[in-house]
C-alpha positions in Angstrom: -5.3 10.6 -15.0 -3.1 13.5 -14.2 0.2 12.5 -12.6 0.4 13.8 -9.1 2.4 13.2 -5.8 0.7 13.1 -2.4 2.7 13.1 0.8 1.8 10.4 3.3 2.7 11.3 6.9 0.2 10.0 9.5 -0.3 7.8 12.5 -1.5 4.3 12.0 -1.0 1.1 13.9 -0.9 -2.7 13.7 1.9 -2.5 11.0 -0.6 -1.5 8.3 -2.7 1.0 6.4 -5.2 0.8 3.7 -5.6 2.0 0.1 -9.2 1.6 -1.1 -12.2 2.6 -3.1 -14.5 4.9 -1.2 -17.4 2.5 -1.6 -15.6 -0.7 -0.4 -17.5 -2.9 2.0 -14.5 -5.3 2.7 -14.0 -6.1 6.3 -10.2 -6.0 6.9 -10.6 -8.3 9.9 -11.9 -11.2 7.8 -9.7 -14.3 8.0 -9.2 -14.2 4.2 -7.8 -10.7 4.2 -4.5 -10.9 6.1 -3.6 -14.4 5.1 -0.2 -16.0 5.5 0.6 -15.1 1.9 -0.6 -11.5 2.4 1.5 -11.1 5.5 4.7 -12.4 3.9 4.1 -10.3 0.8 3.2 -7.3 2.9 0.0 -6.8 0.7 -3.5 -8.0 1.5 -6.0 -7.8 -1.3 -9.7 -7.5 -0.8 -12.8 -6.3 -2.7 -11.9 -2.7 -3.4 -9.2 -2.5 -0.7 -5.5 -3.2 -0.2 -3.8 -3.6 3.1 -0.2 -2.4 3.1 2.1 -4.0 5.6 4.6 -1.7 7.4 7.7 -2.6 9.3 7.0 -0.2 12.2 3.9 -0.5 14.4 2.7 3.0 14.0 3.9 6.1 12.1 3.8 6.1 8.3 6.0 8.2 6.1 5.9 8.1 2.4 4.2 9.2 -0.8 1.5 8.1 -3.1 2.1 8.8 -6.8 -0.5 8.7 -9.5 1.1 7.9 -12.8 -0.2 7.4 -16.4 1.5 4.0 -17.0 3.8 1.4 -15.4 7.3 2.5 -14.6 9.6 -0.2 -16.0 12.9 1.0 -14.6 13.2 0.0 -10.9 16.3 0.8 -8.9 16.2 -2.4 -6.8 19.1 -1.5 -4.5 17.1 1.6 -3.2 14.3 -0.6 -1.7 14.1 -3.5 0.7 10.8 -4.8 -0.5 8.6 -4.3 -3.6 5.2 -5.7 -4.2 2.3 -5.1 -6.6 -1.4 -5.8 -6.6 -4.6 -4.8 -8.3 -7.3 -2.5 -7.0 -10.7 -1.8 -8.5 -12.0 1.8 -7.9 -15.5 1.9 -9.4 -16.5 5.0 -7.4 -13.6 7.1 -8.8 -12.7 8.1 -5.2 -9.3 6.6 -4.0 -8.8 6.8 -0.2 -5.9 6.1 2.1 -7.0 5.0 5.6 -5.3 4.5 8.9 -5.6 1.4 11.0 -7.6 0.5 13.1 -10.0 3.5 12.9 -10.2 3.8 9.1 -9.8 7.6 9.3 -9.4 9.1 5.8 -5.9 10.4 5.5 -6.0 11.1 1.8 -8.8 11.2 -0.7 -8.2 11.7 -4.5 -10.7 11.7 -7.4 -9.5 9.5 -10.2 -11.3 8.0 -13.3 -13.3 4.9 -12.2 -11.6 1.7 -13.2 -9.0 -0.9 -12.4 -5.6 0.1 -11.2 -2.2 -1.5 -10.5 -0.6 -0.5 -7.2 3.2 -0.9 -6.6 4.5 -0.4 -3.1 8.2 0.2 -2.5 9.4 -0.2 1.1 12.8 1.3 2.1 14.9 1.5 5.3 13.1 -1.4 6.9 16.1 -2.5 9.0 16.1 1.0 10.7 13.0 0.1 12.7 13.9 -0.8 16.3 11.6 -2.8 18.6 8.8 -2.5 16.0 8.2 1.1 17.1 9.8 3.7 14.9 12.6 4.1 12.4 13.3 5.7 9.0 11.2 3.2 7.1 9.6 4.9 4.0 6.9 3.8 1.6 6.4 4.9 -2.0 3.1 3.9 -3.6 2.7 4.1 -7.3 -0.8 3.7 -8.9 -1.6 3.5 -12.6 -4.5 2.2 -14.8 -4.2 -1.5 -15.4 -6.5 -4.6 -15.4 -4.0 -7.0 -13.8 -5.3 -7.8 -10.3 -2.7 -10.4 -9.4 -0.4 -10.0 -6.4 3.3 -10.2 -7.4 6.3 -9.8 -5.1 9.1 -8.2 -7.1 11.6 -8.1 -4.3 11.1 -9.9 -1.0 12.4 -8.6 2.3 13.7 -11.5 4.4 13.1 -10.0 7.9 9.6 -9.1 9.1 8.4 -7.8 12.4 4.6 -8.0 11.9 
């Protein structure tokens, strides 16, 4: 997988967006998708799809970075919340979708397989009345078979 950076700047709503395999059939409205644990961790994990929890209700600003392997050095003080989860991409087509319409905001061809996804959330306290702020999300993705959700740094406040 060639390392690459993709800008994320689009409208979404309901404090979320999705990262998924093009062929996923998971219904993000299922009761077992946005569970209490998923909401607290800001990461819902389904079959071929991840739901990423945002602080603001709508606009998303950030970047998606494809890397060859896990980045061990994390500057914890730069981020309010950090969470990881696994994502299976058997089709080899990674998509980023808005909510609730599931419009394709980004589509990238990658080798089919299992991936680890780490989401860094920054500037969460800047969001006022759940609408807009300077919240920013960095998504790193690398090949890995670990599918477990792990919260690396928990943000104490949450608006969604």
